[in-house]
Backbone as CSV, one residue per row, in Angstrom:
resi,resn,N_x,N_y,N_z,CA_x,CA_y,CA_z,C_x,C_y,C_z
1,LYS,145.527,157.115,130.456,144.370,157.211,131.005,144.257,158.965,131.434
2,GLY,142.745,159.132,130.927,142.412,160.277,130.995,143.185,161.658,130.554
3,GLY,143.354,161.420,129.409,143.472,162.383,128.285,143.573,162.894,127.337
4,GLU,141.882,162.100,127.513,140.749,162.657,126.530,140.520,163.585,127.430
5,LEU,140.986,164.334,128.027,139.814,165.200,129.262,140.734,166.502,129.496
6,SER,141.998,166.090,128.659,143.069,167.296,129.490,143.191,168.421,128.886
7,TYR,142.547,168.656,127.779,141.950,169.627,127.087,140.955,170.037,126.853
8,ASN,139.813,169.602,127.678,138.504,170.206,128.314,138.935,171.789,129.186
9,MET,138.459,172.813,128.482,138.769,173.988,129.730,137.661,174.253,129.854
10,PRO,136.789,173.811,131.253,135.884,174.057,132.139,135.011,175.078,132.888
11,SER,134.080,176.185,133.459,134.224,176.869,134.019,132.942,176.906,134.719
12,VAL,132.625,177.317,136.019,131.394,177.459,136.555,131.054,179.170,137.414
13,MET,129.907,179.759,137.162,129.304,180.373,137.586,128.228,180.695,137.899
14,ARG,128.840,181.215,139.311,126.991,180.839,140.376,126.239,182.114,140.224
15,ALA,125.068,182.214,139.720,124.081,183.679,139.985,123.116,182.935,140.409
16,ASP,122.874,184.114,141.821,121.686,184.589,142.283,120.540,185.936,141.264
17,GLY,119.859,184.858,142.086,118.628,185.764,141.798,117.877,185.394,140.355
18,ALA,116.726,185.334,139.857,116.108,184.712,139.331,116.777,185.421,137.376
19,LEU,116.399,184.046,136.607,117.162,183.826,136.082,116.618,183.084,135.041
20,ASP,116.192,183.415,133.472,115.515,183.252,132.281,116.806,182.320,131.881
21,ARG,115.266,181.173,131.252,116.656,180.041,130.873,117.017,179.974,129.933
22,GLU,115.360,180.165,128.654,115.250,181.066,127.770,115.828,181.943,127.419
23,LEU,116.184,182.713,128.090,117.412,183.856,127.966,118.907,183.352,127.319
24,VAL,118.870,182.668,128.407,120.510,182.071,128.431,120.799,181.035,126.678
25,GLU,119.087,180.031,126.684,119.633,179.694,125.438,119.903,180.616,123.731
26,LYS,118.784,181.914,123.934,119.057,182.451,123.117,120.569,183.298,122.865
27,ALA,121.417,183.621,124.581,122.427,183.975,124.535,123.668,183.453,123.731
28,ILE,123.160,181.972,124.227,124.610,181.316,123.568,124.526,181.016,122.025
29,ARG,123.276,180.941,121.856,122.723,180.465,120.672,123.661,181.303,119.455
30,LYS,123.060,183.271,119.760,123.829,184.565,118.978,125.694,183.808,118.952
31,LEU,126.744,183.782,120.525,127.682,183.496,120.440,128.119,182.343,119.327
32,ILE,127.529,181.365,119.480,127.523,180.675,118.216,127.852,181.365,116.950
33,GLN,126.552,181.459,116.884,126.740,181.619,115.483,127.766,183.731,115.507
34,ARG,128.020,183.949,116.181,129.000,184.912,115.887,130.434,184.333,115.981
35,HIS,130.756,183.485,116.368,132.074,182.765,116.257,132.061,181.873,115.188
36,GLU,132.941,181.987,114.467,133.263,180.514,114.027,133.428,179.764,114.354
37,THR,134.390,180.052,115.271,135.350,178.919,116.019,134.235,177.645,116.390
38,ARG,133.470,178.134,117.452,131.748,177.674,117.582,131.213,176.826,116.948
39,ARG,131.749,177.268,115.379,130.765,176.279,114.806,131.620,175.691,113.483
40,THR,132.830,175.307,114.399,133.932,174.497,113.976,134.747,172.719,114.026
41,GLY,134.356,172.806,113.328,134.476,170.590,113.926,135.992,170.005,112.646
42,PHE,135.935,169.355,113.527,138.210,168.564,112.905,137.771,167.440,112.456
43,LYS,138.704,166.886,111.244,138.401,165.461,111.382,140.342,165.356,110.219
44,LEU,140.382,164.491,110.090,141.419,163.474,109.252,141.350,163.361,107.743
45,ILE,141.589,163.959,106.766,141.244,163.851,105.689,143.090,163.523,105.335
46,ASP,143.212,161.647,104.962,144.558,162.082,104.406,145.675,161.933,105.294
47,GLY,145.091,161.774,106.651,146.054,161.873,107.430,146.160,163.172,108.286
48,GLU,145.972,164.385,106.823,146.164,165.448,108.000,144.853,165.610,108.266
49,PRO,144.694,167.040,109.212,143.772,167.608,110.458,143.100,168.591,109.360
50,VAL,141.824,169.121,109.491,140.970,169.119,108.288,140.193,170.457,108.995
51,GLN,140.036,171.380,108.898,138.360,172.115,110.234,137.772,172.117,108.835
52,ARG,136.224,171.792,108.886,135.149,172.531,108.452,133.913,173.375,109.716
53,ILE,133.841,174.702,108.860,132.905,175.768,109.747,131.433,175.706,109.359
54,TYR,130.883,175.015,109.991,129.450,174.592,109.599,128.825,176.342,109.828
55,ASP,127.113,176.644,108.813,126.422,177.140,108.759,126.140,177.748,109.733
56,ASP,125.822,176.159,109.874,124.787,175.820,111.652,124.968,174.920,111.815
57,VAL,124.773,174.555,113.473,125.317,173.053,114.188,123.830,173.040,115.070
58,PRO,123.188,171.893,115.640,123.176,171.697,116.568,123.271,171.856,118.084
59,PHE,122.649,172.366,119.224,123.024,173.360,120.565,121.464,173.017,120.927
60,ALA,121.711,172.630,122.176,120.827,173.157,123.572,121.768,173.075,125.171
61,VAL,121.509,173.707,125.624,120.965,173.903,126.999,121.045,172.460,128.385
62,GLU,122.399,171.542,128.518,121.383,170.836,129.703,121.136,171.424,130.898
63,PHE,119.891,171.348,131.278,119.229,172.033,131.800,118.818,170.500,133.047
64,THR,119.852,171.539,133.903,119.403,170.169,135.503,118.437,170.357,137.052
65,GLN,117.653,170.760,137.167,117.675,170.807,138.793,118.480,169.865,140.069
66,ALA,119.018,170.225,141.093,118.856,169.453,141.786,119.263,169.662,143.123
67,LYS,119.497,169.393,144.216,119.711,170.064,145.311,120.984,170.132,146.248
68,GLU,121.695,171.260,146.995,122.987,172.020,146.483,124.056,170.885,146.265
69,GLU,123.632,170.305,147.788,124.804,169.201,148.297,124.726,168.047,146.853
70,GLN,124.454,168.086,145.628,124.225,166.895,144.570,125.146,167.977,143.938
71,ALA,125.552,169.566,143.548,126.373,169.820,142.677,127.914,169.317,142.272
72,GLU,128.434,169.475,143.157,129.498,168.965,143.240,129.537,167.543,141.983
73,ALA,128.843,166.652,142.446,129.158,165.539,141.185,128.241,165.669,139.401
74,LEU,127.476,166.591,140.171,127.276,167.171,138.685,127.457,167.442,137.764
75,VAL,128.802,168.719,138.411,129.799,170.137,137.988,130.119,168.999,137.597
76,HIS,130.991,168.134,137.980,131.879,166.749,137.374,131.544,165.806,136.338
77,GLY,130.223,165.847,136.605,130.031,164.882,135.403,129.797,165.156,134.386
78,PHE,129.233,166.875,134.019,129.238,167.377,133.066,130.297,167.619,132.400
79,VAL,131.807,166.994,132.469,132.939,167.839,132.000,133.251,165.901,131.529
80,ARG,133.238,166.232,130.012,133.774,165.050,129.240,134.017,165.085,128.399
81,ALA,133.971,163.767,127.938,135.178,163.835,126.050,133.969,164.871,124.981
82,PHE,135.153,165.422,124.094,134.153,166.075,122.895,134.777,164.885,122.102
83,ASP,133.876,164.901,120.664,134.044,164.407,119.231,134.643,165.358,118.549
84,LEU,136.008,165.251,118.253,136.707,166.823,116.831,135.515,166.947,116.150
85,GLU,134.680,165.861,115.571,134.445,165.750,114.625,132.805,166.587,114.614
86,LYS,132.438,166.599,115.984,131.211,167.244,115.529,131.181,168.263,116.413
87,ALA,130.794,169.228,115.908,130.386,171.306,116.772,128.381,170.887,116.769
88,PRO,128.571,172.225,118.176,130.225,172.887,118.209,131.008,172.062,119.507
89,LEU,132.277,172.613,119.394,133.148,171.586,121.002,132.875,172.501,121.671
90,LEU,131.802,172.935,122.402,131.612,174.111,123.024,129.996,173.563,123.830
91,ARG,129.612,173.382,125.292,128.904,172.760,125.258,128.924,173.756,127.196
92,VAL,127.288,174.191,127.601,126.790,174.624,128.197,125.852,174.151,129.157
93,GLY,125.054,174.165,130.540,125.377,173.199,131.940,124.035,174.816,132.289
94,LEU,122.927,173.890,132.805,122.886,174.710,133.547,121.643,174.522,134.577
95,ILE,122.285,174.961,136.304,121.946,173.619,137.389,121.131,174.125,137.749
96,GLU,119.371,173.896,138.259,119.015,175.553,139.190,118.876,174.443,140.059
97,LEU,119.574,175.270,141.578,119.702,174.518,142.440,118.097,175.116,143.310
98,ALA,117.717,176.387,143.401,116.515,176.701,143.652,116.273,177.865,142.432
99,LYS,114.724,178.518,143.085,114.122,179.026,141.508,115.136,180.553,141.573
100,ASP,116.219,181.506,141.933,116.776,181.767,142.717,118.029,181.778,142.851
101,ARG,118.648,180.406,142.255,120.217,180.239,142.868,120.246,178.890,141.531
102,HIS,121.730,179.757,141.061,121.899,178.817,139.366,123.062,178.066,139.516
103,LEU,123.204,177.410,138.787,124.980,177.356,138.479,125.252,177.499,136.932
104,LEU,125.393,177.810,136.682,125.904,178.193,135.222,127.034,177.323,134.244
105,LEU,127.096,177.164,133.875,128.357,175.063,133.183,129.211,176.073,131.992
106,PHE,129.875,175.837,131.334,130.430,176.340,130.328,132.297,175.378,129.974
107,ASP,132.543,173.893,129.235,133.221,173.704,128.886,133.359,173.882,127.215
108,MET,134.449,174.043,126.498,134.885,174.408,125.210,136.396,173.501,125.469
109,HIS,136.658,172.826,123.866,137.516,172.291,124.201,138.729,173.025,123.640
110,HIS,140.184,172.100,124.218,140.864,173.961,123.904,140.981,173.660,122.413
111,ILE,141.137,173.059,121.169,141.164,172.842,120.219,140.958,174.071,119.934
112,ILE,139.393,174.678,120.504,138.879,176.140,119.593,138.799,177.200,120.957
113,SER,139.493,177.248,121.423,139.581,177.932,122.642,140.656,178.524,123.903
114,ASP,141.130,179.145,124.739,141.603,179.536,125.764,141.419,180.149,126.903
115,GLY,142.504,180.700,127.545,141.776,181.889,129.054,141.275,183.098,128.298
116,VAL,141.807,183.014,127.320,140.975,184.670,127.124,140.003,184.245,126.042
117,SER,139.964,182.968,125.739,138.369,183.318,124.930,137.599,183.405,126.105
118,ILE,138.227,182.258,126.783,136.287,182.162,127.791,136.062,183.178,128.408
119,LYS,136.827,184.256,128.643,136.974,185.679,129.602,136.173,186.683,128.030
120,ASN,136.268,186.220,127.628,135.520,186.824,125.829,134.219,186.198,125.878
121,LEU,133.985,184.609,126.294,133.202,184.120,126.269,131.721,184.745,126.974
122,ILE,132.465,184.645,127.923,131.608,184.584,129.197,131.396,186.463,129.387
123,GLU,132.015,187.083,129.412,131.787,188.581,128.477,130.812,189.181,127.997
124,GLU,131.134,188.353,126.994,129.678,188.598,125.667,128.586,188.266,125.796
125,PHE,128.313,186.473,126.142,127.525,186.305,127.345,126.682,186.982,128.399
126,VAL,127.137,187.513,129.131,126.643,188.091,129.848,126.012,189.606,129.393
127,SER,126.568,190.227,128.552,126.358,191.362,127.598,124.320,191.037,127.400
128,LEU,124.575,189.686,125.805,123.628,189.211,125.274,122.577,189.104,126.112
129,TYR,122.774,188.302,127.348,121.379,188.071,129.082,121.221,189.716,128.855
130,GLU,121.705,190.454,128.645,120.470,191.887,129.202,120.631,192.720,128.141
131,GLY,120.326,192.039,127.462,119.958,192.565,126.021,121.121,193.701,125.273
132,LYS,121.913,193.627,124.941,122.999,195.087,124.951,123.741,193.739,123.532
133,GLU,123.655,195.223,122.519,124.379,194.808,121.278,125.895,194.319,120.970
134,LEU,125.986,193.689,120.882,127.823,193.744,120.638,128.803,194.363,119.732
135,PRO,129.130,194.921,119.463,129.298,195.327,117.880,129.913,193.761,117.347
136,PRO,129.625,194.337,115.537,130.108,192.967,114.571,131.350,193.407,114.951
137,LEU,132.700,192.050,114.441,133.122,191.038,113.950,133.642,191.684,113.157
138,ARG,135.226,192.546,113.196,136.080,192.891,112.127,136.966,191.793,110.913
139,VAL,137.232,190.776,112.393,137.297,189.233,111.712,137.820,187.822,112.178
140,GLN,137.345,187.154,111.621,137.769,185.888,112.600,138.420,185.164,112.884
141,TYR,138.612,183.852,113.649,139.953,183.014,113.210,140.169,183.005,112.530
142,LYS,139.928,182.239,111.792,140.998,181.614,110.614,141.355,182.717,109.613
143,ASP,140.714,183.953,109.778,141.526,185.261,108.941,142.921,185.650,109.554
144,TYR,143.415,185.396,111.181,144.615,185.441,111.883,145.659,184.224,110.692
145,ALA,144.527,183.024,112.014,145.229,181.047,110.591,146.621,182.014,109.415
146,ALA,145.342,182.634,108.113,145.644,183.059,107.285,146.839,183.964,107.178
147,TRP,147.014,184.971,108.404,148.153,185.702,108.693,148.919,185.236,108.526
148,GLN,149.081,184.270,109.567,150.271,183.605,110.414,150.808,182.722,109.920
149,LEU,150.383,181.910,109.412,150.922,180.315,107.864,151.757,181.802,106.672
150,SER,150.767,182.929,106.106,151.829,183.689,105.165,152.839,184.451,106.279
151,ASP,152.898,184.617,106.710,154.350,185.204,107.766,155.135,184.101,108.420
152,MET,154.440,182.916,108.152,155.567,181.799,108.386,156.161,181.162,106.188
153,GLN,156.085,181.553,105.632,156.254,181.588,104.458,157.222,182.609,104.185
154,SER,156.913,183.558,104.503,157.653,185.096,104.397,159.828,184.608,104.709
155,GLU,160.475,185.569,103.937,161.748,185.268,103.561,161.928,185.834,104.864
156,ARG,161.960,186.536,105.882,162.297,186.841,107.302,162.560,185.195,107.894
157,MET,160.916,184.321,107.769,160.887,182.686,108.799,161.603,182.497,107.968
158,LYS,161.660,182.694,106.708,163.367,181.141,106.121,164.461,181.367,107.149
159,LYS,164.561,182.807,106.909,165.999,182.596,107.723,166.289,182.759,109.312
160,GLN,165.234,182.862,109.478,165.151,182.159,110.958,165.092,180.504,111.517
161,GLU,164.319,179.531,110.243,164.202,178.220,110.939,166.076,177.862,110.002
162,ALA,166.652,178.620,109.219,167.784,177.893,108.789,168.329,178.558,109.782
163,TYR,168.638,179.590,109.999,169.140,180.092,111.725,169.320,179.163,113.140
164,TRP,167.757,178.093,113.144,168.309,177.369,114.601,168.005,176.101,113.702
165,LEU,168.403,175.713,113.057,168.646,174.333,112.283,169.581,174.491,112.773
166,ASP,170.499,175.514,112.565,172.088,175.599,112.370,172.682,175.059,113.417
167,VAL,172.090,175.854,114.361,172.398,175.854,116.125,172.081,174.694,116.558
168,PHE,170.899,174.020,116.663,170.976,172.664,116.819,171.379,171.457,115.343
169,SER,172.697,172.094,114.835,172.441,170.772,113.831,173.051,169.684,114.618
170,GLY,173.674,169.461,115.518,174.676,168.536,116.258,174.111,167.951,117.081
171,GLU,173.941,166.792,117.847,173.169,166.355,118.790,172.540,167.512,120.281
172,VAL,171.438,166.703,120.164,170.984,168.038,121.035,170.411,167.426,122.303
173,PRO,171.210,168.278,123.812,171.110,167.453,124.930,170.233,167.288,125.230
174,VAL,169.357,166.353,126.006,168.515,165.780,126.932,168.336,166.076,128.171
175,LEU,167.206,167.427,128.432,167.126,167.780,129.161,165.906,167.101,130.154
176,ASP,167.412,166.204,131.414,166.755,165.811,132.468,166.657,166.343,133.636
177,MET,165.452,166.936,134.225,165.449,166.962,134.839,165.754,166.310,136.827
178,PRO,165.844,166.787,137.612,166.121,165.905,138.817,163.975,166.196,139.186
179,THR,163.662,164.983,140.208,162.544,165.230,140.414,162.204,164.929,141.632
180,ASP,161.352,165.245,142.845,160.890,165.223,144.531,160.946,163.898,144.248
181,TYR,159.467,162.970,142.977,160.016,160.913,143.165,159.396,160.669,141.811
182,GLY,159.693,159.425,141.884,159.223,158.717,140.433,158.102,159.102,139.390
183,ARG,157.988,159.637,138.616,156.888,159.520,136.943,156.756,158.158,136.832
184,PRO,155.392,157.634,136.744,154.650,156.545,136.099,156.356,156.480,134.063
185,ALA,155.394,155.860,133.792,156.369,155.611,132.153,155.296,156.086,131.009
186,ALA,153.921,155.560,131.834,152.944,156.437,131.113,152.121,157.315,132.045
187,ARG,151.830,158.618,131.387,150.682,159.626,131.784,149.836,159.318,132.611
188,SER,149.640,159.220,133.563,148.620,159.164,134.910,147.090,160.270,134.458
189,PHE,147.992,161.683,134.615,147.199,163.183,135.080,145.936,163.127,135.517
190,GLU,147.552,162.344,136.766,146.461,162.529,138.293,147.111,163.652,138.683
191,GLY,147.186,164.721,139.269,147.628,166.419,140.628,146.765,166.731,140.942
192,GLY,146.918,167.438,141.463,146.250,167.669,142.393,146.030,169.927,142.639
193,GLN,145.355,170.302,143.177,144.983,171.424,143.181,146.077,172.679,144.958
194,ILE,146.466,173.946,144.843,147.058,174.323,146.174,146.613,176.048,145.859
195,GLU,145.793,176.213,146.373,145.139,177.969,146.093,146.439,178.695,146.964
196,PHE,147.342,179.683,147.112,147.764,180.720,148.139,147.924,181.812,147.013
197,VAL,148.473,183.124,148.074,148.018,184.800,147.693,149.627,184.221,147.899
198,ILE,150.460,185.577,146.968,151.900,186.724,147.064,151.574,187.644,146.742
199,GLY,152.309,188.064,148.179,152.129,189.637,148.402,152.277,190.705,147.117
200,PRO,152.217,191.906,147.461,152.598,192.483,146.219,154.019,192.816,146.158
201,GLU,154.462,192.830,147.605,156.397,193.020,148.105,156.742,192.135,146.854
202,LEU,156.476,190.430,147.392,156.985,189.779,146.278,156.593,189.436,145.209
203,THR,155.706,189.642,145.180,155.217,190.314,143.143,155.888,190.877,142.424
204,GLU,156.859,191.874,143.014,157.487,192.712,142.514,158.526,192.858,142.438
205,GLN,158.717,191.460,143.167,160.556,190.785,142.742,160.329,190.073,141.781
206,LEU,159.195,188.609,142.218,159.158,187.960,140.740,159.343,188.771,139.579
207,LYS,158.052,189.420,139.870,158.629,190.645,138.483,160.291,190.861,138.200
208,GLY,160.647,191.530,138.715,161.462,191.773,138.702,162.863,191.106,138.194
209,LEU,162.258,190.266,138.825,163.697,188.575,138.408,163.445,188.275,136.524
210,ALA,162.070,188.152,136.459,161.371,187.213,134.703,162.389,188.482,134.304
211,VAL,162.222,190.009,134.242,162.763,191.180,133.798,164.843,190.756,133.803
212,LYS,164.669,190.710,134.698,166.362,190.384,134.658,166.605,189.389,134.103
213,SER,166.116,188.068,133.998,166.336,187.363,133.338,165.649,186.885,131.944
214,GLU,165.017,188.000,131.203,164.347,188.191,130.058,163.765,187.025,129.514
215,SER,162.483,187.409,130.940,161.455,185.417,130.688,160.577,186.740,131.070
216,THR,160.102,185.499,130.989,158.397,186.192,131.784,157.303,185.996,133.325
217,LEU,156.587,186.192,133.957,156.592,185.740,135.296,155.934,183.993,135.363
218,TYR,155.224,184.019,134.407,155.212,182.408,134.116,156.320,181.144,134.081
219,MET,156.512,182.378,133.050,158.197,181.114,133.080,158.701,181.223,134.547
220,VAL,159.424,182.261,135.204,159.608,182.112,137.254,158.852,181.486,137.669
221,LEU,157.656,181.503,137.733,157.054,180.499,138.449,156.733,179.612,138.143
222,LEU,156.875,178.683,137.142,157.461,177.132,136.297,158.351,177.037,136.851
223,ALA,159.165,177.886,137.020,160.842,177.364,137.191,160.648,176.855,138.504
224,ALA,159.857,178.037,139.130,160.105,177.231,140.759,159.635,176.238,141.332
């Protein structure tokens, strides 16, 4: 239960000052046309996932007028499951708290986005809303996918595959790490969030540990 939302990637922007609702929708529509991933749906054909890129997709910003105390509930209600067959796998909402105070909500499915693409989405949206022209895209994501597939079929990668299949040809040990409390047999997707700030001195020490262990800072923090 809850897994249907585990791949949603929502974010919220607070906008103070006058905001033109029509310009917001116009900018988002331009972004949908600019990036093929935002016009892509997915379906199973003979058990295999297939992507379909549409020339045009229906889209509208979800607009709501509300009071400040209603905002949190509206933000939670905005995040809901996507139907992977129906593009765009992007949702945008605008909550008007006052004439000069708004919340701009974004939600994309992880199958078409990651942390970097959300950052790019917001940056490009701001530029388009301000009336700026964006440079043409040199490639689309499908180009990268084709390059990656070609590389995976290369002799170099076949040698890598053969090497690792040989390394793990025997019995693979099961990673059974101790936990601080019992886990349910079925994932519940329940959890919490703790925010804190790490000082520069400790940050450098952690980075040094990552270099020493030939890993990344993310891996060090995850291991902690």
